[in-house]
N, CA, C and O atoms as CSV, one atom per row, in Angstrom:
chain,resi,resn,atom,element,x,y,z
A,1,TYR,N,N,0.847,-1.201,0.000
A,1,TYR,CA,C,0.000,0.000,0.000
A,1,TYR,C,C,0.874,1.239,0.000
A,1,TYR,O,O,1.539,1.559,0.985
A,2,ILE,N,N,0.854,1.928,-1.135
A,2,ILE,CA,C,1.644,3.161,-1.266
A,2,ILE,C,C,0.659,4.310,-1.411
A,2,ILE,O,O,-0.371,4.183,-2.073
A,3,MET,N,N,0.989,5.429,-0.786
A,3,MET,CA,C,0.048,6.536,-0.842
A,3,MET,C,C,0.740,7.806,-1.292
A,3,MET,O,O,1.958,7.856,-1.467
A,4,LYS,N,N,-0.073,8.823,-1.472
A,4,LYS,CA,C,0.424,10.111,-1.927
A,4,LYS,C,C,0.253,11.100,-0.784
A,4,LYS,O,O,-0.861,11.329,-0.312
A,5,TYR,N,N,1.354,11.682,-0.343
A,5,TYR,CA,C,1.252,12.676,0.720
A,5,TYR,C,C,2.250,13.777,0.455
A,5,TYR,O,O,3.172,13.626,-0.347
A,6,ALA,N,N,2.051,14.891,1.143
A,6,ALA,CA,C,2.954,16.031,1.011
A,6,ALA,C,C,3.205,16.585,2.402
A,6,ALA,O,O,2.378,16.453,3.304
A,7,ILE,N,N,4.375,17.212,2.555
A,7,ILE,CA,C,4.665,17.934,3.787
A,7,ILE,C,C,4.679,19.413,3.426
A,7,ILE,O,O,5.462,19.855,2.586
A,8,VAL,N,N,3.792,20.176,4.080
A,8,VAL,CA,C,3.514,21.548,3.698
A,8,VAL,C,C,3.778,22.451,4.889
A,8,VAL,O,O,3.459,22.109,6.028
A,9,GLU,N,N,4.364,23.609,4.614
A,9,GLU,CA,C,4.528,24.619,5.659
A,9,GLU,C,C,3.384,25.609,5.544
A,9,GLU,O,O,3.182,26.229,4.500
A,10,ILE,N,N,2.645,25.748,6.624
A,10,ILE,CA,C,1.538,26.703,6.631
A,10,ILE,C,C,1.451,27.318,8.018
A,10,ILE,O,O,1.494,26.613,9.026
A,11,SER,N,N,1.329,28.621,8.057
A,11,SER,CA,C,1.264,29.436,9.278
A,11,SER,C,C,2.391,29.071,10.243
A,11,SER,O,O,2.172,28.928,11.446
A,12,GLY,N,N,3.600,28.922,9.697
A,12,GLY,CA,C,4.771,28.719,10.523
A,12,GLY,C,C,4.982,27.308,11.029
A,12,GLY,O,O,5.971,27.052,11.716
A,13,ARG,N,N,4.079,26.370,10.710
A,13,ARG,CA,C,4.233,24.998,11.161
A,13,ARG,C,C,4.210,24.081,9.949
A,13,ARG,O,O,3.795,24.483,8.862
A,14,GLN,N,N,4.657,22.849,10.142
A,14,GLN,CA,C,4.727,21.895,9.040
A,14,GLN,C,C,3.725,20.771,9.286
A,14,GLN,O,O,3.623,20.234,10.390
A,15,PHE,N,N,2.989,20.430,8.229
A,15,PHE,CA,C,1.937,19.425,8.333
A,15,PHE,C,C,2.155,18.342,7.289
A,15,PHE,O,O,2.570,18.620,6.164
A,16,TRP,N,N,1.870,17.109,7.674
A,16,TRP,CA,C,1.818,15.967,6.763
A,16,TRP,C,C,0.394,15.940,6.235
A,16,TRP,O,O,-0.556,15.787,7.002
A,17,ILE,N,N,0.246,16.091,4.905
A,17,ILE,CA,C,-1.073,16.313,4.329
A,17,ILE,C,C,-1.405,15.219,3.332
A,17,ILE,O,O,-0.578,14.874,2.487
A,18,GLU,N,N,-2.615,14.668,3.424
A,18,GLU,CA,C,-3.097,13.674,2.470
A,18,GLU,C,C,-4.425,14.157,1.894
A,18,GLU,O,O,-5.128,14.961,2.506
A,19,LYS,N,N,-4.755,13.649,0.701
A,19,LYS,CA,C,-5.966,14.053,0.015
A,19,LYS,C,C,-7.195,13.475,0.712
A,19,LYS,O,O,-7.179,12.334,1.173
A,20,GLY,N,N,-8.259,14.275,0.782
A,20,GLY,CA,C,-9.518,13.802,1.333
A,20,GLY,C,C,-9.634,13.911,2.844
A,20,GLY,O,O,-10.656,13.518,3.408
A,21,LYS,N,N,-8.607,14.438,3.519
A,21,LYS,CA,C,-8.690,14.622,4.965
A,21,LYS,C,C,-8.777,16.113,5.266
A,21,LYS,O,O,-8.457,16.948,4.420
A,22,TYR,N,N,-9.210,16.436,6.476
A,22,TYR,CA,C,-9.226,17.853,6.846
A,22,TYR,C,C,-8.235,18.104,7.973
A,22,TYR,O,O,-7.934,17.219,8.774
A,23,TYR,N,N,-7.735,19.346,8.010
A,23,TYR,CA,C,-6.701,19.739,8.964
A,23,TYR,C,C,-7.087,21.068,9.574
A,23,TYR,O,O,-7.796,21.868,8.964
A,24,ASP,N,N,-6.610,21.291,10.790
A,24,ASP,CA,C,-6.864,22.555,11.485
A,24,ASP,C,C,-5.594,23.386,11.454
A,24,ASP,O,O,-4.564,22.990,11.999
A,25,PHE,N,N,-5.681,24.543,10.812
A,25,PHE,CA,C,-4.557,25.477,10.745
A,25,PHE,C,C,-4.895,26.697,11.581
A,25,PHE,O,O,-6.041,26.878,11.994
A,26,ASN,N,N,-3.894,27.536,11.829
A,26,ASN,CA,C,-4.174,28.835,12.424
A,26,ASN,C,C,-5.101,29.604,11.492
A,26,ASN,O,O,-5.146,29.326,10.294
A,27,ARG,N,N,-5.846,30.574,12.037
A,27,ARG,CA,C,-6.899,31.255,11.302
A,27,ARG,C,C,-6.405,31.838,9.977
A,27,ARG,O,O,-5.459,32.625,9.941
A,28,ILE,N,N,-7.070,31.434,8.890
A,28,ILE,CA,C,-6.791,31.976,7.554
A,28,ILE,C,C,-7.911,32.963,7.244
A,28,ILE,O,O,-9.073,32.559,7.191
A,29,PRO,N,N,-7.605,34.229,7.039
A,29,PRO,CA,C,-8.692,35.217,6.916
A,29,PRO,C,C,-9.360,35.205,5.538
A,29,PRO,O,O,-9.177,36.134,4.751
A,30,THR,N,N,-10.131,34.154,5.246
A,30,THR,CA,C,-10.941,34.093,4.024
A,30,THR,C,C,-12.295,33.518,4.385
A,30,THR,O,O,-12.448,32.873,5.422
A,31,GLU,N,N,-13.289,33.754,3.515
A,31,GLU,CA,C,-14.648,33.335,3.871
A,31,GLU,C,C,-14.842,31.838,3.627
A,31,GLU,O,O,-14.033,31.187,2.967
A,32,LEU,N,N,-15.938,31.312,4.180
A,32,LEU,CA,C,-16.218,29.881,4.147
A,32,LEU,C,C,-16.490,29.406,2.720
A,32,LEU,O,O,-17.030,30.149,1.901
A,33,GLY,N,N,-16.107,28.153,2.431
A,33,GLY,CA,C,-16.371,27.572,1.130
A,33,GLY,C,C,-15.427,28.022,0.034
A,33,GLY,O,O,-15.536,27.562,-1.103
A,34,LYS,N,N,-14.502,28.914,0.357
A,34,LYS,CA,C,-13.575,29.457,-0.627
A,34,LYS,C,C,-12.466,28.436,-0.877
A,34,LYS,O,O,-12.022,27.746,0.041
A,35,GLU,N,N,-12.026,28.351,-2.135
A,35,GLU,CA,C,-10.902,27.476,-2.479
A,35,GLU,C,C,-9.604,28.184,-2.119
A,35,GLU,O,O,-9.447,29.372,-2.400
A,36,ILE,N,N,-8.674,27.466,-1.500
A,36,ILE,CA,C,-7.349,28.021,-1.274
A,36,ILE,C,C,-6.327,27.072,-1.870
A,36,ILE,O,O,-6.603,25.890,-2.073
A,37,SER,N,N,-5.150,27.598,-2.145
A,37,SER,CA,C,-4.100,26.751,-2.701
A,37,SER,C,C,-2.858,26.921,-1.839
A,37,SER,O,O,-2.407,28.038,-1.584
A,38,LEU,N,N,-2.311,25.783,-1.393
A,38,LEU,CA,C,-1.120,25.793,-0.553
A,38,LEU,C,C,0.082,25.582,-1.459
A,38,LEU,O,O,0.163,24.574,-2.162
A,39,ASN,N,N,1.011,26.524,-1.445
A,39,ASN,CA,C,2.130,26.414,-2.382
A,39,ASN,C,C,3.482,26.228,-1.699
A,39,ASN,O,O,4.492,26.069,-2.384
A,40,ARG,N,N,3.525,26.242,-0.372
A,40,ARG,CA,C,4.805,26.016,0.308
A,40,ARG,C,C,4.987,24.535,0.580
A,40,ARG,O,O,4.955,24.098,1.730
A,41,VAL,N,N,5.180,23.758,-0.488
A,41,VAL,CA,C,5.305,22.310,-0.357
A,41,VAL,C,C,6.778,21.973,-0.189
A,41,VAL,O,O,7.596,22.298,-1.051
A,42,LEU,N,N,7.120,21.318,0.927
A,42,LEU,CA,C,8.516,20.985,1.205
A,42,LEU,C,C,8.893,19.626,0.639
A,42,LEU,O,O,10.024,19.428,0.196
A,43,LEU,N,N,7.938,18.675,0.652
A,43,LEU,CA,C,8.237,17.319,0.218
A,43,LEU,C,C,6.956,16.713,-0.343
A,43,LEU,O,O,5.858,16.983,0.143
A,44,LEU,N,N,7.120,15.886,-1.377
A,44,LEU,CA,C,5.972,15.184,-1.948
A,44,LEU,C,C,6.364,13.749,-2.209
A,44,LEU,O,O,7.361,13.477,-2.878
A,45,ASN,N,N,5.564,12.819,-1.671
A,45,ASN,CA,C,5.751,11.399,-1.964
A,45,ASN,C,C,4.606,10.990,-2.871
A,45,ASN,O,O,3.456,10.923,-2.438
A,46,ASN,N,N,4.922,10.716,-4.139
A,46,ASN,CA,C,3.902,10.381,-5.126
A,46,ASN,C,C,4.078,8.915,-5.490
A,46,ASN,O,O,4.815,8.586,-6.420
A,47,ASP,N,N,3.396,8.025,-4.753
A,47,ASP,CA,C,3.487,6.580,-4.941
A,47,ASP,C,C,4.927,6.075,-4.965
A,47,ASP,O,O,5.302,5.299,-5.843
A,48,GLY,N,N,5.726,6.514,-4.008
A,48,GLY,CA,C,7.071,5.955,-3.889
A,48,GLY,C,C,8.183,6.832,-4.399
A,48,GLY,O,O,9.297,6.744,-3.882
A,49,ASP,N,N,7.940,7.696,-5.412
A,49,ASP,CA,C,9.035,8.591,-5.806
A,49,ASP,C,C,8.891,9.910,-5.054
A,49,ASP,O,O,7.865,10.587,-5.123
A,50,VAL,N,N,9.961,10.247,-4.334
A,50,VAL,CA,C,9.945,11.356,-3.386
A,50,VAL,C,C,10.596,12.567,-4.042
A,50,VAL,O,O,11.716,12.488,-4.546
A,51,LEU,N,N,9.877,13.691,-4.029
A,51,LEU,CA,C,10.425,14.959,-4.510
A,51,LEU,C,C,10.682,15.842,-3.298
A,51,LEU,O,O,9.810,16.004,-2.445
A,52,ILE,N,N,11.871,16.406,-3.224
A,52,ILE,CA,C,12.237,17.256,-2.093
A,52,ILE,C,C,12.531,18.647,-2.632
A,52,ILE,O,O,13.299,18.808,-3.581
A,53,GLY,N,N,11.914,19.646,-2.018
A,53,GLY,CA,C,12.096,21.015,-2.481
A,53,GLY,C,C,13.327,21.653,-1.887
A,53,GLY,O,O,13.822,21.243,-0.837
A,54,LYS,N,N,13.816,22.674,-2.587
A,54,LYS,CA,C,14.993,23.434,-2.116
A,54,LYS,C,C,14.671,24.919,-2.129
A,54,LYS,O,O,15.071,25.572,-3.093
A,55,PRO,N,N,14.004,25.507,-1.182
A,55,PRO,CA,C,13.315,24.884,-0.055
A,55,PRO,C,C,11.905,24.407,-0.398
A,55,PRO,O,O,11.357,23.564,0.311
A,56,TYR,N,N,11.302,24.933,-1.480
A,56,TYR,CA,C,9.935,24.549,-1.812
A,56,TYR,C,C,9.882,23.918,-3.190
A,56,TYR,O,O,10.762,24.132,-4.023
A,57,LEU,N,N,8.825,23.128,-3.418
A,57,LEU,CA,C,8.584,22.556,-4.740
A,57,LEU,C,C,7.661,23.509,-5.493
A,57,LEU,O,O,6.516,23.725,-5.093
A,58,GLU,N,N,8.170,24.078,-6.588
A,58,GLU,CA,C,7.353,25.029,-7.346
A,58,GLU,C,C,6.293,24.313,-8.176
A,58,GLU,O,O,5.262,24.906,-8.495
A,59,SER,N,N,6.526,23.042,-8.535
A,59,SER,CA,C,5.638,22.365,-9.487
A,59,SER,C,C,4.416,21.738,-8.828
A,59,SER,O,O,3.571,21.174,-9.523
A,60,VAL,N,N,4.300,21.821,-7.513
A,60,VAL,CA,C,3.209,21.127,-6.819
A,60,VAL,C,C,2.227,22.156,-6.273
A,60,VAL,O,O,2.625,23.121,-5.622
A,61,GLN,N,N,0.941,21.943,-6.542
A,61,GLN,CA,C,-0.126,22.772,-5.990
A,61,GLN,C,C,-1.037,21.882,-5.158
A,61,GLN,O,O,-1.392,20.784,-5.585
A,62,ILE,N,N,-1.413,22.343,-3.989
A,62,ILE,CA,C,-2.352,21.602,-3.155
A,62,ILE,C,C,-3.611,22.438,-3.034
A,62,ILE,O,O,-3.573,23.570,-2.551
A,63,LYS,N,N,-4.734,21.872,-3.478
A,63,LYS,CA,C,-5.988,22.610,-3.464
A,63,LYS,C,C,-6.800,22.197,-2.251
A,63,LYS,O,O,-6.988,21.011,-1.980
A,64,GLY,N,N,-7.278,23.203,-1.527
A,64,GLY,CA,C,-8.075,22.939,-0.339
A,64,GLY,C,C,-9.302,23.814,-0.326
A,64,GLY,O,O,-9.403,24.786,-1.074
A,65,LYS,N,N,-10.247,23.450,0.549
A,65,LYS,CA,C,-11.491,24.206,0.667
A,65,LYS,C,C,-11.734,24.475,2.137
A,65,LYS,O,O,-11.590,23.583,2.973
A,66,ILE,N,N,-12.106,25.713,2.452
A,66,ILE,CA,C,-12.304,26.097,3.849
A,66,ILE,C,C,-13.660,25.572,4.321
A,66,ILE,O,O,-14.703,25.948,3.788
A,67,LEU,N,N,-13.627,24.693,5.335
A,67,LEU,CA,C,-14.868,24.115,5.855
A,67,LEU,C,C,-15.498,25.007,6.915
A,67,LEU,O,O,-16.685,25.322,6.838
A,68,GLU,N,N,-14.706,25.415,7.906
A,68,GLU,CA,C,-15.269,26.258,8.960
A,68,GLU,C,C,-14.166,27.000,9.696
A,68,GLU,O,O,-12.997,26.618,9.673
A,69,HIS,N,N,-14.584,28.075,10.350
A,69,HIS,CA,C,-13.708,28.801,11.268
A,69,HIS,C,C,-14.182,28.444,12.671
A,69,HIS,O,O,-15.369,28.552,12.981
A,70,LEU,N,N,-13.254,28.021,13.509
A,70,LEU,CA,C,-13.648,27.664,14.864
A,70,LEU,C,C,-12.575,28.113,15.843
A,70,LEU,O,O,-11.587,28.735,15.451
A,71,ARG,N,N,-12.771,27.796,17.109
A,71,ARG,CA,C,-11.795,28.147,18.130
A,71,ARG,C,C,-11.356,26.874,18.818
A,71,ARG,O,O,-12.153,25.968,19.060
A,72,GLY,N,N,-10.053,26.824,19.134
A,72,GLY,CA,C,-9.493,25.633,19.753
A,72,GLY,C,C,-9.923,25.495,21.199
A,72,GLY,O,O,-10.680,26.316,21.718
A,73,LYS,N,N,-9.434,24.448,21.844
A,73,LYS,CA,C,-9.745,24.240,23.249
A,73,LYS,C,C,-9.079,25.335,24.085
A,73,LYS,O,O,-8.063,25.909,23.693
A,74,LYS,N,N,-9.674,25.605,25.236
A,74,LYS,CA,C,-9.110,26.644,26.086
A,74,LYS,C,C,-7.843,26.138,26.762
A,74,LYS,O,O,-7.832,25.060,27.356
A,75,THR,N,N,-6.787,26.920,26.668
A,75,THR,CA,C,-5.581,26.635,27.437
A,75,THR,C,C,-5.466,27.712,28.506
A,75,THR,O,O,-5.843,28.862,28.283
A,76,ILE,N,N,-4.954,27.340,29.647
A,76,ILE,CA,C,-4.853,28.266,30.762
A,76,ILE,C,C,-3.408,28.670,30.937
A,76,ILE,O,O,-2.528,27.821,31.084
A,77,VAL,N,N,-3.164,29.966,30.922
A,77,VAL,CA,C,-1.832,30.517,31.122
A,77,VAL,C,C,-1.785,31.008,32.566
A,77,VAL,O,O,-2.473,31.962,32.926
A,78,TYR,N,N,-0.973,30.352,33.386
A,78,TYR,CA,C,-0.930,30.694,34.804
A,78,TYR,C,C,0.489,31.091,35.152
A,78,TYR,O,O,1.418,30.294,35.029
A,79,LYS,N,N,0.650,32.336,35.589
A,79,LYS,CA,C,1.978,32.806,35.963
A,79,LYS,C,C,1.972,33.103,37.450
A,79,LYS,O,O,1.077,33.772,37.966
A,80,MET,N,N,2.996,32.588,38.130
A,80,MET,CA,C,3.078,32.795,39.563
A,80,MET,C,C,4.530,32.991,39.940
A,80,MET,O,O,5.400,32.234,39.510
A,81,ARG,N,N,4.792,34.009,40.744
A,81,ARG,CA,C,6.149,34.200,41.252
A,81,ARG,C,C,6.190,33.723,42.683
A,81,ARG,O,O,5.419,34.194,43.519
A,82,PRO,N,N,7.081,32.795,42.977
A,82,PRO,CA,C,7.123,32.263,44.340
A,82,PRO,C,C,7.585,33.330,45.343
A,82,PRO,O,O,8.403,34.194,45.028
A,83,LYS,N,N,7.045,33.240,46.538
A,83,LYS,CA,C,7.383,34.105,47.673
A,83,LYS,C,C,6.948,35.552,47.473
A,83,LYS,O,O,7.160,36.382,48.358
A,84,LYS,N,N,6.345,35.871,46.335
A,84,LYS,CA,C,5.728,37.182,46.137
A,84,LYS,C,C,4.247,36.905,45.961
A,84,LYS,O,O,3.869,35.815,45.531
A,85,LYS,N,N,3.412,37.865,46.283
A,85,LYS,CA,C,1.976,37.589,46.142
A,85,LYS,C,C,1.536,37.934,44.726
A,85,LYS,O,O,0.667,38.783,44.523
A,86,THR,N,N,2.144,37.269,43.749
A,86,THR,CA,C,1.841,37.566,42.348
A,86,THR,C,C,1.300,36.314,41.690
A,86,THR,O,O,1.989,35.298,41.590
A,87,ARG,N,N,0.065,36.400,41.246
A,87,ARG,CA,C,-0.526,35.304,40.487
A,87,ARG,C,C,-1.306,35.919,39.344
A,87,ARG,O,O,-2.018,36.909,39.518
A,88,ARG,N,N,-1.161,35.309,38.151
A,88,ARG,CA,C,-1.912,35.794,37.004
A,88,ARG,C,C,-2.490,34.595,36.289
A,88,ARG,O,O,-1.753,33.697,35.883
A,89,LYS,N,N,-3.790,34.570,36.131
A,89,LYS,CA,C,-4.432,33.465,35.427
A,89,LYS,C,C,-5.148,34.044,34.222
A,89,LYS,O,O,-5.917,34.998,34.332
A,90,GLN,N,N,-4.878,33.446,33.064
A,90,GLN,CA,C,-5.428,33.992,31.829
A,90,GLN,C,C,-5.792,32.827,30.929
A,90,GLN,O,O,-5.014,31.882,30.796
A,91,GLY,N,N,-6.951,32.879,30.316
A,91,GLY,CA,C,-7.352,31.836,29.386
A,91,GLY,C,C,-7.016,32.248,27.962
A,91,GLY,O,O,-6.909,33.437,27.660
A,92,HIS,N,N,-6.848,31.257,27.088
A,92,HIS,CA,C,-6.574,31.551,25.676
A,92,HIS,C,C,-7.236,30.491,24.818
A,92,HIS,O,O,-7.114,29.295,25.081
A,93,ARG,N,N,-7.943,30.946,23.785
A,93,ARG,CA,C,-8.483,30.023,22.785
A,93,ARG,C,C,-7.970,30.458,21.425
A,93,ARG,O,O,-8.207,31.584,20.987
A,94,GLN,N,N,-7.266,29.555,20.765
A,94,GLN,CA,C,-6.661,29.864,19.468
A,94,GLN,C,C,-7.733,29.856,18.383
A,94,GLN,O,O,-8.578,28.963,18.338
A,95,GLU,N,N,-7.689,30.859,17.512
A,95,GLU,CA,C,-8.590,30.892,16.358
A,95,GLU,C,C,-8.070,29.909,15.317
A,95,GLU,O,O,-6.886,29.926,14.982
A,96,ILE,N,N,-8.953,29.050,14.803
A,96,ILE,CA,C,-8.554,27.931,13.944
A,96,ILE,C,C,-9.401,27.954,12.675
A,96,ILE,O,O,-10.572,28.334,12.707
A,97,THR,N,N,-8.806,27.547,11.570
A,97,THR,CA,C,-9.547,27.335,10.331
A,97,THR,C,C,-9.407,25.872,9.943
A,97,THR,O,O,-8.299,25.337,9.916
A,98,ARG,N,N,-10.535,25.220,9.641
A,98,ARG,CA,C,-10.520,23.817,9.236
A,98,ARG,C,C,-10.570,23.757,7.711
A,98,ARG,O,O,-11.484,24.290,7.083
A,99,VAL,N,N,-9.560,23.092,7.126
A,99,VAL,CA,C,-9.413,23.058,5.674
A,99,VAL,C,C,-9.472,21.609,5.203
A,99,VAL,O,O,-8.777,20.745,5.737
A,100,LEU,N,N,-10.311,21.351,4.192
A,100,LEU,CA,C,-10.394,20.032,3.575
A,100,LEU,C,C,-9.475,20.014,2.358
A,100,LEU,O,O,-9.588,20.865,1.476
A,101,ILE,N,N,-8.559,19.034,2.314
A,101,ILE,CA,C,-7.632,18.919,1.199
A,101,ILE,C,C,-8.338,18.165,0.075
A,101,ILE,O,O,-8.724,17.007,0.233
A,102,GLU,N,N,-8.500,18.843,-1.064
A,102,GLU,CA,C,-9.252,18.227,-2.163
A,102,GLU,C,C,-8.353,17.522,-3.159
A,102,GLU,O,O,-8.712,16.460,-3.669
A,103,ASP,N,N,-7.187,18.092,-3.447
A,103,ASP,CA,C,-6.349,17.480,-4.481
A,103,ASP,C,C,-4.916,17.913,-4.319
A,103,ASP,O,O,-4.636,19.018,-3.854
A,104,ILE,N,N,-3.991,17.021,-4.712
A,104,ILE,CA,C,-2.570,17.331,-4.780
A,104,ILE,C,C,-2.174,17.198,-6.244
A,104,ILE,O,O,-2.189,16.098,-6.795
A,105,VAL,N,N,-1.822,18.315,-6.876
A,105,VAL,CA,C,-1.586,18.353,-8.329
A,105,VAL,C,C,-0.091,18.564,-8.577
A,105,VAL,O,O,0.519,19.482,-8.030
A,106,VAL,N,N,0.484,17.698,-9.410
A,106,VAL,CA,C,1.879,17.861,-9.832
A,106,VAL,C,C,1.862,18.296,-11.287
A,106,VAL,O,O,1.308,17.606,-12.143
A,107,ASN,N,N,2.471,19.441,-11.563
A,107,ASN,CA,C,2.505,19.943,-12.950
A,107,ASN,C,C,3.644,19.299,-13.732
A,107,ASN,O,O,3.829,19.596,-14.912
């Protein structure tokens, strides 16, 4: 069983991406249902032959569709200085965009 996958840099992080799955990225400021294309492809495995970019592969386009904008789970940022009466508790929810990968195209 050989598959087709790509490693893509998006919003400062690197993701292993396959066709037909959805991924959560940091918020992409575009409206719902819009097609986006990911062009920072670092590596592509196309049924066993591996293409490695220097640093990116110009010939590969990854087409995705924005499914929804949501917010991640709440993380709690708690800062405390020992022996001083200093405590700070702050919540944070990351803004997230869920993207469905529709196709990986090699030109």
